[in-house]
C-alpha positions in Angstrom: -16.6 -12.7 25.2 -16.5 -10.6 28.3 -19.4 -11.1 30.6 -19.1 -7.7 32.2 -16.7 -4.7 32.1 -14.3 -3.6 29.4 -11.2 -5.2 28.0 -9.1 -2.5 29.7 -10.7 -3.4 33.1 -10.1 -7.1 32.5 -6.4 -6.5 31.6 -6.0 -4.2 34.7 -7.4 -6.9 36.9 -5.3 -9.6 35.3 -2.1 -7.6 35.7 -2.9 -6.6 39.2 -3.7 -10.1 40.5 -0.9 -11.8 38.6 1.7 -9.2 39.8 0.7 -9.7 43.5 0.7 -13.5 43.2 4.0 -13.7 41.3 5.7 -11.1 43.6 4.5 -13.1 46.6 5.7 -16.4 45.2 9.1 -15.1 44.1 9.7 -12.8 47.2 10.2 -9.8 45.0 8.6 -6.3 45.1 7.7 -3.7 42.5 6.1 -3.6 39.2 6.0 -6.7 37.0 4.1 -5.4 33.9 4.9 -2.4 31.8 2.3 0.3 31.8 -0.5 0.1 29.3 -1.2 -2.5 26.6 -2.1 -2.6 23.0 -5.2 -4.7 22.0 -5.5 -6.0 18.5 -8.6 -7.7 17.0 -7.7 -11.0 15.3 -10.0 -11.3 12.4 -8.3 -13.8 10.1 -6.2 -17.0 10.4 -3.4 -15.1 8.8 -3.6 -12.4 11.5 -3.6 -15.1 14.2 -0.6 -16.7 12.7 1.3 -13.4 12.3 0.6 -12.5 16.0 1.6 -16.0 17.2 4.9 -15.8 15.3 5.6 -12.4 16.8 5.0 -13.7 20.3 7.0 -16.9 19.7 9.8 -14.8 18.2 10.2 -12.5 21.3 12.9 -14.8 23.0 14.8 -14.9 19.7 14.8 -11.1 19.3 15.8 -10.7 22.9 18.8 -13.1 22.4 17.4 -15.7 24.8 17.0 -18.4 22.2 18.7 -19.3 18.9 15.5 -20.0 17.0 11.7 -20.3 17.3 10.8 -23.1 19.6 14.2 -23.2 21.3 13.2 -21.1 24.4 13.1 -23.6 27.3 10.4 -21.7 29.2 7.9 -21.5 26.3 4.4 -22.6 27.4 3.8 -24.3 24.0 5.7 -26.1 21.3 3.9 -25.3 18.1 5.0 -26.9 14.9 6.4 -24.2 12.7 
């Protein structure tokens, strides 16, 4: 639950701060995030599972991994 502000403001702050920090650490310049975002309310366990599978499948769709859970830079290893 947000204590103050809107979700859009929260996301703008997150993207701004993380871009500055990651660009500083990596020595790069320029945009890191794409413009805008799409929020989606997760109301059921099924919706949560569907969204998680979509996120975990991104490296597979991009050709960076052969299967779910194979991406070496994943922040989690969920049992599938």
